[in-house]
C-alpha positions, 0 to 999 in steps of 0.5 A: 544615595548622597544628598547634594547641597542646594546651590545656595549652600555652595560657597567657594572662590567666586561662587557669588561672582564677587557680588554681595547677596542683597540680604547683606543689606547696607554695607560700609563705605567708610572704614575710618568712621567711629564704630565702623570696625566691629572687630579685628582678629589677629591671624597667621599669614595666608592668602585664602579668601574668607568663606562665610557659611552657617555663622562661621568664617572659614580660612586657612593660614601658614605658620612658617616657623613651625611649618604648620598648615592651619584650617580655622573657623571663626564666629561670624559675629565676634571673630572668635576662634571656634576651632583650629586644625593644624597640620605640621608638615616635614616639607612645604612646597616651594612657592613664589617669594611672595606666595604662600602654601595657604593660597587656595580659598576653602569651599563649603557645602553647608555640611563639610569644608574643603581645603587645598594645600597644594602638594600636600593635597585636599582635605575635608572637615565637618563644620565642627572641625573633625577631619573626614578625609584627605586626598593626596594631589601632588607633588607638582612640578612648579616652583611657584606652588599651586594657586587654583582653589577647589570649587563645588558642583553636584556633590563633587569637589572640582580641582584644576591644576595646571603646572609645567607637566601633568596638568589635569582637571578632576572631580572628587566625591565630596562625601568619601574623598574618592576620585570620580574622574580625572581629565589630563590637560597635556597642552596646559602649562602653568596657570593658576585660574580657579574654574567657574560653573556656567549655567546656560540653555538648561545645563551646566558646564565647567569653565576652565581657563589656562595658558592660551585657552578657555575651555568648557567641560562636562562636570558629570564626566570631565569631557572637554566640550569646546575651547577657544584660543586667545588668552595669555601664556599664564592665566590667573583670573577666573572666568566670569559668566553672565547669561550667554556670555563668558568674560575672560581677562588674562595678562602676562608679561610679554603678551602686549602687542607693544611689548612682546617677548620672543624666544626666537628659533632653536637654531639661533639659540644654539648658534649663540650659546651652545659652547660645548656643541652638544645640541642642548643648552645648559643654564650656564651656557645661556646668556639671556635673562629672559630665558634664565628666568624661565629655565625651570619651567622650560626644562620639562624633564628636569635634566638640567638642559634644554632640548629642542622640544622643550624650547619649541614648546615655550617659544610657541606659547610666547608666540601665541600669547595675547593679553586682553579681556575677551567677551565670548559667546560659546556655541557648539563643540570642539574648537570655536571659531574666532567670531565666538569672541564678540568683542575684546578690550586690549587695555587694563587686563589684570595679571591676578585679580578676577573682574567683577560685573555689577549693574551692567558694568565690568570692573578690572583692577590691575597693578598700579591701582588702575581701574578699568570700567566697561559698559557691557551693553555698549562695549564702551570704555567708561573710565580708566582711572587710578585709585589711591592705592599703588602697587600690585593688585592680587585681591579681586574686586567685589561689589555690593550695595552700590559700592566696589571694593578694591585692595592693593597688596601694600594694604590700601582698600579703596571703595568706588561707587558702582555707577557709570560716573567715576567716584571714589567714596573712600580709601583706607591704608591698613599698613598690612599686606593684602592678598585675600579678596574681601568677603561679605556678611550681613551688613559687613565687609570682611578684610583679610590682611597678612596679620588679621581679619577685620570686620567692618560694618555700617557705622551706627 
């Protein structure tokens, strides 16, 4: 009989909900102070968030020149490399131009570390770096690659993959690497949200967010228990559970009420572009940038032309997509009624980053450095302010010791006070791109850039 790790041992993306353990103690708010930088360790590029477990920091990276996917373990105190396990692949899956094959955050249960490299698959290593097993999970039909990270529950590795076709949620035995169950998600199209575990009423559920829909699944069997609509057409943030509530932020281009994208009807499209009158549309026939940008994902059978079924599917998704933060109180089974959404906020929802809740305040960080703060007790907007770092915000905000850390893609990390009043404590420009979410250690914050991993401490 397998011995499952205690819940406190399980580390994966947002397993801590973005909150520092109180045992971390005082955390730095100033990065420029002499003595604040404990160490800096150069790394190959990667978007994976560092995972800290048993005195080690686990990360993944990708070396483009050698096509090497890498798993690393660093010493938590010194940053020195404890082990490095590289996999040279003959072919690397296509990703977004700013994406990476090393996007998914590792997971660790105190006995093994699990890493997911998209279409290469899922691998498990012991804490000394020896490979234990691997599970092939791809290839996926998605030119942007795979972004969702594995999570852990009850001796299982849970993996959700929503792509243009053949989307699924599955559980893999953490000890053996053997699949336990696999649930198809036929209505799901590409999204990159990592699932979350929601504990309520004496039981646990898997929260899975995808295009248009938030759903709850039974982690023992993979059965879909309930669902509710009202999300964006592409969903990247992770659900944030708190007590009986689940907070779900989602945003994608074309989902704002003031700037909606519509594909229009199939009949209208044919009348405008079907030059050879074959009842289908090739890329060469279409004269609309919005459609051409999405041609790959619309062409579900990859035959080079769009038919009515493919067109209508995506037209419906654009029609139903909504951008906002939803405060959901799930209850019952099947499709939940609209009143399961107790309230919503239509501004400030992020495209990529997951919100964080600290001291009764929900923080969202989106493009342009816009920070939205909502009081969860009153549902009121406290502030909508801009921090010094402009550009995209792909890393998620994290909070600890009365501070909230937000990171911009161009490389600025801002620290704001976790309080009702607006206060920027500091802002530091690393001049190195940042995609990974910060992580906490005892008395320190780890910042991963595309060039290095930094450890900052409270200045002595």
